[in-house]
C-alpha positions as CSV (number, residue, x, y, z in Angstrom):
1,X,150.1,92.4,26.8
2,X,152.8,91.1,28.9
3,X,155.2,94.4,28.6
4,X,152.4,96.0,30.4
5,X,152.5,93.6,33.1
6,X,156.2,94.2,33.9
7,X,156.5,97.5,33.1
8,X,153.1,98.1,35.5
9,X,154.5,95.8,38.2
10,X,158.3,97.5,37.8
11,X,156.0,101.2,38.4
12,X,154.3,99.9,41.0
13,X,157.7,98.7,42.8
14,X,159.3,101.7,42.4
15,X,156.5,104.1,44.1
16,X,156.5,101.4,46.6
17,X,160.2,101.8,47.5
18,X,159.8,105.7,47.2
19,X,156.8,105.3,50.1
20,X,158.7,102.8,52.4
21,X,161.9,105.3,52.2
22,X,160.0,108.5,53.3
23,X,162.2,110.5,55.9
24,X,159.2,110.9,58.3
25,X,157.8,107.0,58.3
26,X,154.3,107.4,59.0
27,X,151.5,104.5,59.2
28,X,149.3,105.3,55.9
29,X,153.2,105.1,54.0
30,X,153.4,102.1,54.5
31,X,150.3,100.6,54.3
32,X,150.2,101.8,51.1
33,X,153.6,101.0,49.8
34,X,152.6,97.3,51.3
35,X,149.2,97.7,49.0
36,X,151.3,98.4,46.0
37,X,154.3,95.9,46.7
38,X,150.9,93.2,46.6
39,X,149.4,94.4,44.0
40,X,153.0,94.6,41.5
41,X,153.1,91.2,43.2
42,X,149.8,90.7,41.2
43,X,150.6,92.5,37.9
44,X,153.7,90.0,37.5
45,X,151.7,86.7,38.4
46,X,149.5,88.6,35.4
47,X,152.7,88.5,33.2
48,X,153.9,84.9,34.5
49,X,149.9,83.4,32.7
50,X,149.6,85.6,29.9
51,X,153.8,84.6,29.0
52,X,152.7,81.2,29.0
53,X,155.1,80.8,31.4
54,X,152.4,79.0,33.1
55,X,153.1,75.0,31.0
56,X,156.6,75.5,31.4
57,X,156.9,76.5,35.2
58,X,153.7,75.1,36.9
59,X,155.6,75.4,40.5
60,X,154.0,79.3,40.5
61,X,150.5,78.7,39.4
62,X,149.1,78.4,43.0
63,X,150.9,81.8,44.3
64,X,148.1,83.7,43.5
65,X,145.6,82.4,45.7
66,X,145.7,84.4,48.6
67,X,147.0,87.8,46.6
68,X,143.6,88.4,46.3
69,X,142.2,88.9,49.9
70,X,144.8,91.2,50.7
71,X,143.1,94.1,48.8
72,X,140.0,94.6,51.5
73,X,142.4,95.1,54.6
74,X,145.3,97.1,53.7
75,X,142.6,99.6,51.8
76,X,140.3,99.7,55.2
77,X,143.9,100.3,57.4
78,X,145.2,102.6,54.7
79,X,141.4,105.0,55.0
80,X,140.9,103.9,58.5
81,X,144.4,105.4,59.1
82,X,143.9,108.5,57.1
83,X,140.8,109.1,58.6
84,X,140.9,108.6,62.5
85,X,141.8,111.9,64.8
86,X,144.9,110.6,66.1
87,X,144.5,110.5,69.8
């Protein structure tokens, strides 16, 4: 299962890089890139736990505590920038 988490995290980081590197830099693309980066970090932490690295490297156990609080605001701002008319 660890390899699936790692592949998903790498794919999410690739998508975030593509979105952030688009030529007409728009706010929705930046917010979606931030959401994908957050999701990739969360998947990386899940791979860390499923590989059993938390027993050997316990210093990184608490890093995922705040990740869950980023999903709501990022998705709210992303949808709001898409649905609010400019002006």
